DSSP file (Angstrom, degrees, kcal/mol; ACC not computed):
  #  RESIDUE AA STRUCTURE BP1 BP2  ACC     N-H-->O    O-->H-N    N-H-->O    O-->H-N    TCO  KAPPA ALPHA  PHI   PSI    X-CA   Y-CA   Z-CA
    1    1 A M              0   0    0      0, 0.0     2,-0.1     0, 0.0     3,-0.1   0.000 360.0 360.0 360.0 142.7   67.8 -179.9 -126.0
    2    2 A A        -     0   0    0      1,-0.1     2,-0.3     0, 0.0     0, 0.0  -0.356 360.0-104.0 -73.6 148.1   69.1 -182.8 -123.9
    3    3 A K        -     0   0    0     -2,-0.1     2,-0.4     1,-0.1    -1,-0.1  -0.516  36.0-120.4 -71.1 131.9   67.7 -186.3 -124.2
    4    4 A R        -     0   0    0     -2,-0.3     2,-0.4    -3,-0.1    -1,-0.1  -0.621  27.1-145.3 -79.7 131.3   65.3 -187.1 -121.4
    5    5 A K        -     0   0    0     -2,-0.4     2,-0.6     2,-0.0    -1,-0.0  -0.746   2.1-143.4 -98.8 144.7   66.4 -190.2 -119.5
    6    6 A N        -     0   0    0     -2,-0.4    -2,-0.0     0, 0.0     0, 0.0  -0.936  18.5-162.4-106.0 113.9   64.1 -192.7 -118.0
    7    7 A F        -     0   0    0     -2,-0.6     2,-0.1     1,-0.1     5,-0.0  -0.732  24.7-107.3 -97.4 144.4   65.4 -194.1 -114.6
    8    8 A P     >  -     0   0    0      0, 0.0     4,-2.1     0, 0.0     3,-0.3  -0.363  27.5-117.6 -64.7 146.6   64.1 -197.3 -113.1
    9    9 A E  H  > S+     0   0    0      1,-0.2     4,-2.9     2,-0.2     5,-0.2   0.874 114.6  56.4 -51.3 -40.4   61.8 -196.9 -110.1
   10   10 A E  H  > S+     0   0    0      1,-0.2     4,-2.5     2,-0.2    -1,-0.2   0.899 105.3  51.3 -66.0 -37.7   64.2 -198.7 -107.9
   11   11 A F  H  > S+     0   0    0     -3,-0.3     4,-2.2     2,-0.2    -1,-0.2   0.924 110.9  48.9 -57.0 -45.0   67.0 -196.2 -108.7
   12   12 A K  H  X S+     0   0    0     -4,-2.1     4,-2.1     1,-0.2    -2,-0.2   0.911 111.5  48.5 -67.7 -40.5   64.7 -193.4 -107.9
   13   13 A R  H  X S+     0   0    0     -4,-2.9     4,-2.4     1,-0.2    -1,-0.2   0.908 113.1  48.4 -63.6 -39.9   63.7 -194.9 -104.5
   14   14 A D  H  X S+     0   0    0     -4,-2.5     4,-1.6    -5,-0.2    -1,-0.2   0.867 109.8  51.4 -69.3 -31.1   67.2 -195.6 -103.6
   15   15 A A  H  X S+     0   0    0     -4,-2.2     4,-1.8     2,-0.2    -1,-0.2   0.883 111.4  46.8 -64.1 -43.4   68.2 -192.1 -104.6
   16   16 A V  H  X S+     0   0    0     -4,-2.1     4,-2.1     1,-0.2    -2,-0.2   0.893 109.3  55.2 -68.9 -37.8   65.5 -190.6 -102.4
   17   17 A D  H  X S+     0   0    0     -4,-2.4     4,-1.8     1,-0.2    -1,-0.2   0.858 105.5  53.0 -60.4 -36.5   66.5 -192.9  -99.5
   18   18 A L  H  X S+     0   0    0     -4,-1.6     4,-2.4     2,-0.2    -1,-0.2   0.891 106.4  52.5 -63.4 -43.7   70.0 -191.6  -99.8
   19   19 A V  H  < S+     0   0    0     -4,-1.8    -2,-0.2     1,-0.2    -1,-0.2   0.926 113.8  44.6 -58.2 -46.0   68.7 -187.9  -99.5
   20   20 A R  H  < S+     0   0    0     -4,-2.1    -1,-0.2     1,-0.2    -2,-0.2   0.809 118.4  40.3 -73.0 -30.0   66.9 -188.9  -96.4
   21   21 A S  H  < S+     0   0    0     -4,-1.8     2,-1.1     1,-0.2    -2,-0.2   0.724 103.8  65.2 -96.0 -23.9   69.6 -190.9  -94.7
   22   22 A L    ><  +     0   0    0     -4,-2.4     3,-1.5     1,-0.2    -1,-0.2  -0.596  54.7 163.7-103.6  75.4   72.7 -188.8  -95.5
   23   23 A R  T 3   +     0   0    0     -2,-1.1    -1,-0.2     1,-0.3    -2,-0.1   0.658  69.7  63.6 -65.0 -18.3   71.9 -185.6  -93.6
   24   24 A D  T 3  S+     0   0    0     -3,-0.2     2,-0.4     2,-0.1    -1,-0.3   0.429  97.1  65.4 -88.9   3.6   75.6 -184.5  -93.8
   25   25 A R  S <  S-     0   0    0     -3,-1.5     2,-0.1    -6,-0.1    -3,-0.0  -0.942  83.6-118.8-124.2 148.6   75.5 -184.2  -97.5
   26   26 A T     >  -     0   0    0     -2,-0.4     4,-2.3     1,-0.1     5,-0.2  -0.449  22.7-116.6 -83.8 155.7   73.5 -181.8  -99.6
   27   27 A L  H  > S+     0   0    0      1,-0.2     4,-2.6     2,-0.2     5,-0.2   0.875 117.9  53.7 -55.0 -42.3   70.9 -182.9 -102.2
   28   28 A T  H  > S+     0   0    0      1,-0.2     4,-2.3     2,-0.2    -1,-0.2   0.896 108.4  49.7 -64.5 -41.3   73.1 -181.3 -104.9
   29   29 A D  H  > S+     0   0    0      2,-0.2     4,-1.8     1,-0.2    -2,-0.2   0.892 111.9  47.6 -66.1 -40.6   76.1 -183.3 -103.8
   30   30 A I  H  X S+     0   0    0     -4,-2.3     4,-1.6     2,-0.2    -2,-0.2   0.894 110.8  50.9 -66.9 -40.4   74.1 -186.5 -103.8
   31   31 A A  H  X>S+     0   0    0     -4,-2.6     5,-2.2     1,-0.2     4,-0.8   0.949 110.0  50.4 -61.3 -49.8   72.7 -185.8 -107.2
   32   32 A R  H ><5S+     0   0    0     -4,-2.3     3,-0.6     1,-0.2    -1,-0.2   0.859 107.8  52.9 -55.9 -40.4   76.1 -185.1 -108.6
   33   33 A S  H 3<5S+     0   0    0     -4,-1.8    -1,-0.2     1,-0.2    -2,-0.2   0.832 111.8  46.1 -66.9 -31.2   77.5 -188.4 -107.2
   34   34 A L  H 3<5S-     0   0    0     -4,-1.6    -1,-0.2    -3,-0.4    -2,-0.2   0.533 114.7-117.4 -88.4  -6.1   74.6 -190.2 -108.9
   35   35 A G  T <<5S+     0   0    0     -4,-0.8     2,-0.3    -3,-0.6    -3,-0.2   0.810  74.3 119.5  75.1  29.6   75.1 -188.4 -112.2
   36   36 A I  S   <S-     0   0    0     -5,-2.2    -1,-0.3    -6,-0.1    -2,-0.1  -0.832  72.3 -96.3-121.1 162.1   71.7 -186.8 -112.2
   37   37 A H    >>  -     0   0    0     -2,-0.3     4,-1.7     1,-0.1     3,-0.8  -0.586  32.4-127.3 -73.8 134.3   70.6 -183.1 -112.2
   38   38 A P  H 3> S+     0   0    0      0, 0.0     4,-3.0     0, 0.0     5,-0.2   0.870 109.7  56.3 -52.1 -39.4   69.8 -181.9 -108.7
   39   39 A E  H 3> S+     0   0    0      1,-0.2     4,-2.1     2,-0.2     5,-0.1   0.846 104.0  54.3 -67.4 -29.9   66.3 -180.7 -109.8
   40   40 A T  H <> S+     0   0    0     -3,-0.8     4,-1.9     2,-0.2    -1,-0.2   0.936 112.1  42.1 -62.4 -48.3   65.6 -184.2 -111.0
   41   41 A L  H  X S+     0   0    0     -4,-1.7     4,-2.2     2,-0.2    -2,-0.2   0.926 112.2  55.9 -66.6 -42.5   66.4 -185.6 -107.6
   42   42 A R  H  X S+     0   0    0     -4,-3.0     4,-2.1     1,-0.2    -1,-0.2   0.883 107.3  49.9 -55.7 -42.0   64.5 -182.8 -105.9
   43   43 A N  H  X S+     0   0    0     -4,-2.1     4,-3.0     1,-0.2    -1,-0.2   0.898 108.5  51.6 -62.1 -44.1   61.5 -183.6 -107.9
   44   44 A W  H  X S+     0   0    0     -4,-1.9     4,-2.2     2,-0.2    -2,-0.2   0.877 109.1  50.5 -62.9 -37.3   61.7 -187.3 -106.9
   45   45 A V  H  X S+     0   0    0     -4,-2.2     4,-2.5     2,-0.2    -2,-0.2   0.918 112.1  47.9 -62.3 -47.1   62.0 -186.3 -103.2
   46   46 A R  H  X S+     0   0    0     -4,-2.1     4,-2.4     2,-0.2    -2,-0.2   0.910 113.2  47.0 -62.8 -46.3   58.8 -184.1 -103.6
   47   47 A E  H  X S+     0   0    0     -4,-3.0     4,-2.3     2,-0.2    -1,-0.2   0.876 111.9  51.0 -65.4 -36.5   56.8 -186.8 -105.4
   48   48 A D  H  X S+     0   0    0     -4,-2.2     4,-2.6    -5,-0.2    -2,-0.2   0.936 110.5  49.5 -63.8 -45.7   57.9 -189.4 -102.8
   49   49 A K  H  X S+     0   0    0     -4,-2.5     4,-2.2     1,-0.2    -2,-0.2   0.907 112.9  46.5 -57.7 -45.0   56.8 -187.1 -100.0
   50   50 A A  H  X S+     0   0    0     -4,-2.4     4,-2.2     1,-0.2    -1,-0.2   0.891 112.7  49.5 -63.8 -41.5   53.5 -186.5 -101.7
   51   51 A R  H  X S+     0   0    0     -4,-2.3     4,-2.4     2,-0.2    -2,-0.2   0.874 112.1  47.6 -63.6 -42.1   53.0 -190.1 -102.3
   52   52 A T  H  X S+     0   0    0     -4,-2.6     4,-2.2     2,-0.2    -2,-0.2   0.899 111.5  50.7 -72.9 -40.3   53.8 -191.1  -98.7
   53   53 A Q  H  X>S+     0   0    0     -4,-2.2     5,-1.7     2,-0.2     4,-1.2   0.880 111.6  48.9 -63.7 -41.8   51.4 -188.4  -97.3
   54   54 A D  H  <5S+     0   0    0     -4,-2.2    -2,-0.2     2,-0.2    -1,-0.2   0.917 113.2  46.2 -63.4 -45.6   48.6 -189.7  -99.6
   55   55 A A  H  <5S+     0   0    0     -4,-2.4    -2,-0.2     1,-0.2    -1,-0.2   0.872 115.8  46.8 -66.9 -36.0   49.2 -193.3  -98.5
   56   56 A D  H  <5S-     0   0    0     -4,-2.2    -1,-0.2     2,-0.2    -2,-0.2   0.683 107.5-127.4 -79.8 -17.5   49.3 -192.3  -94.9
   57   57 A G  T  <5S+     0   0    0     -4,-1.2     2,-0.3     1,-0.2    -3,-0.2   0.700  73.7  35.8  79.5  20.0   46.3 -190.2  -95.1
   58   58 A G  S > <S-     0   0    0     -5,-1.7     3,-0.5    -6,-0.2    -1,-0.2  -0.978  93.9 -77.8-176.5-172.2   47.8 -187.0  -93.7
   59   59 A G  T 3  S+     0   0    0     -2,-0.3    -6,-0.1     1,-0.2    -5,-0.1   0.278 101.2  83.0 -93.0   9.3   50.7 -184.7  -93.3
   60   60 A D  T >   +     0   0    0     -7,-0.2     3,-2.0    -4,-0.1    -1,-0.2   0.382  56.3 131.2 -94.1   6.5   52.6 -186.7  -90.7
   61   61 A A  T <  S+     0   0    0     -3,-0.5    -8,-0.1     1,-0.3     3,-0.1  -0.319  74.0  16.5 -61.6 134.9   54.3 -189.1  -93.0
   62   62 A G  T 3  S+     0   0    0      1,-0.3     2,-0.3   -10,-0.1    -1,-0.3   0.534  96.3 128.8  77.7   6.9   57.9 -189.5  -92.4
   63   63 A M    <   -     0   0    0     -3,-2.0    -1,-0.3     1,-0.1    -3,-0.0  -0.665  61.3-113.5 -94.2 155.3   57.7 -188.0  -88.9
   64   64 A T     >  -     0   0    0     -2,-0.3     4,-2.5     1,-0.1     5,-0.2  -0.404  32.3-108.1 -76.4 157.2   59.1 -189.6  -85.8
   65   65 A P  H  > S+     0   0    0      0, 0.0     4,-1.5     0, 0.0    -1,-0.1   0.872 121.7  53.7 -58.1 -34.9   56.6 -190.8  -83.2
   66   66 A D  H  > S+     0   0    0      2,-0.2     4,-1.4     1,-0.2    -3,-0.0   0.902 108.5  50.3 -64.3 -40.3   57.7 -187.9  -80.9
   67   67 A E  H  4 S+     0   0    0      1,-0.2    -1,-0.2     2,-0.2     3,-0.1   0.877 108.8  51.3 -67.9 -34.6   57.0 -185.4  -83.7
   68   68 A K  H  < S+     0   0    0     -4,-2.5     4,-0.4     1,-0.2    -1,-0.2   0.824 110.2  50.2 -62.3 -31.0   53.6 -186.9  -84.3
   69   69 A E  H >X S+     0   0    0     -4,-1.5     4,-1.6    -5,-0.2     3,-0.7   0.732  91.0  79.1 -78.8 -25.8   52.9 -186.5  -80.6
   70   70 A E  H 3X S+     0   0    0     -4,-1.4     4,-2.8     1,-0.2     3,-0.4   0.899  88.7  53.2 -56.4 -48.3   53.9 -182.9  -80.3
   71   71 A P  H 34 S+     0   0    0      0, 0.0    -1,-0.2     0, 0.0    -2,-0.1   0.850 108.8  52.6 -60.8 -28.4   50.7 -181.3  -81.8
   72   72 A K  H <4 S+     0   0    0     -3,-0.7    -2,-0.2    -4,-0.4    -3,-0.1   0.862 113.2  42.9 -67.8 -34.8   48.7 -183.4  -79.3
   73   73 A L  H >X S+     0   0    0     -4,-1.6     3,-1.9    -3,-0.4     4,-0.6   0.892  85.4 143.3 -79.3 -36.1   50.7 -182.0  -76.5
   74   74 A G  H 3X S+     0   0    0     -4,-2.8     4,-1.9     1,-0.3     5,-0.2  -0.063  70.7  12.6  37.7-113.0   50.7 -178.5  -77.8
   75   75 A P  H 3> S+     0   0    0      0, 0.0     4,-2.7     0, 0.0    -1,-0.3   0.808 126.1  58.6 -66.4 -31.2   50.5 -175.8  -75.1
   76   76 A V  H <> S+     0   0    0     -3,-1.9     4,-2.6     2,-0.2    -2,-0.2   0.948 108.6  45.6 -64.7 -44.2   51.3 -178.3  -72.3
   77   77 A R  H  X S+     0   0    0     -4,-0.6     4,-2.6     1,-0.2     5,-0.2   0.928 114.2  48.6 -64.3 -42.8   54.6 -179.2  -74.0
   78   78 A V  H  X S+     0   0    0     -4,-1.9     4,-2.0     1,-0.2    -1,-0.2   0.924 113.4  47.0 -66.3 -42.2   55.5 -175.5  -74.6
   79   79 A L  H  X S+     0   0    0     -4,-2.7     4,-2.4     2,-0.2    -1,-0.2   0.891 112.1  51.3 -63.3 -41.2   54.6 -174.6  -71.0
   80   80 A H  H  X S+     0   0    0     -4,-2.6     4,-1.9     1,-0.2    -2,-0.2   0.933 111.2  46.9 -59.8 -49.3   56.6 -177.5  -69.7
   81   81 A L  H  X S+     0   0    0     -4,-2.6     4,-1.1     1,-0.2    -2,-0.2   0.825 111.5  51.3 -63.1 -34.0   59.6 -176.5  -71.8
   82   82 A A  H  <>S+     0   0    0     -4,-2.0     5,-3.0    -5,-0.2    -1,-0.2   0.880 109.0  50.7 -71.1 -37.6   59.3 -172.9  -70.7
   83   83 A Q  H ><5S+     0   0    0     -4,-2.4     3,-1.0     1,-0.2    10,-0.2   0.859 105.6  55.8 -69.0 -31.0   59.2 -173.9  -67.0
   84   84 A E  H 3<5S+     0   0    0     -4,-1.9     9,-1.1     1,-0.2    -1,-0.2   0.855 109.4  47.5 -63.8 -34.5   62.3 -176.0  -67.4
   85   85 A Q  T 3<5S-     0   0    0     -4,-1.1    -1,-0.2    -5,-0.2    -2,-0.2   0.378 123.7-105.0 -92.6   5.9   64.0 -172.9  -68.7
   86   86 A G  T < 5S+     0   0    0     -3,-1.0    -3,-0.2     1,-0.3     2,-0.2   0.700  84.3  98.0  85.0  21.9   62.8 -170.8  -65.9
   87   87 A G    > < +     0   0    0     -5,-3.0     3,-1.8     1,-0.1    -1,-0.3  -0.511  43.6  58.2-121.9-172.7   60.1 -168.8  -67.7
   88   88 A A  T 3  S-     0   0    0      1,-0.3    -1,-0.1    -2,-0.2    -5,-0.1   0.842 123.6 -54.1  56.2  42.5   56.3 -168.7  -68.3
   89   89 A G  T 3  S+     0   0    0      1,-0.2    -1,-0.3    -3,-0.1     2,-0.3   0.426 111.8 111.5  81.1  -5.1   55.2 -168.5  -64.7
   90   90 A G  S <  S-     0   0    0     -3,-1.8    -1,-0.2     1,-0.1   -10,-0.0  -0.684  70.2-131.1-101.4 158.0   57.0 -171.6  -63.5
   91   91 A E        -     0   0    0     -2,-0.3    -1,-0.1    -3,-0.1    -2,-0.1   0.865  44.0-174.3 -75.1 -31.9   59.9 -171.6  -61.2
   92   92 A G        -     0   0    0     -5,-0.1     2,-0.3    -6,-0.1    -8,-0.2  -0.138  38.2 -35.3  68.5-170.2   61.9 -173.9  -63.5
   93   93 A R              0   0    0     -9,-1.1     0, 0.0   -10,-0.2     0, 0.0  -0.623 360.0 360.0 -83.6 144.7   65.3 -175.4  -62.6
   94   94 A R              0   0    0     -2,-0.3    -1,-0.1    -8,-0.0    -2,-0.0   0.353 360.0 360.0-122.7 360.0   67.8 -173.5  -60.6
């Protein structure tokens, strides 16, 4: 069995930040470049997400302000988008 490594918290945070900021690279690719197993990095990302949600008091942690606003707009936003595309009872753009 492989020896279990203990990584410093700063290394874990930096690795998670890399996953979030480098959208053009896969988690597996990032893990390999850091010399860690992809599942280890995946677990760190999950733990960070759960910790952030707990600290934020809800499920909107890590969301942009626009994404947080969407549920409040709900049907109005959907109707507006449909009207822009020429459907859902609106004339839309021509």
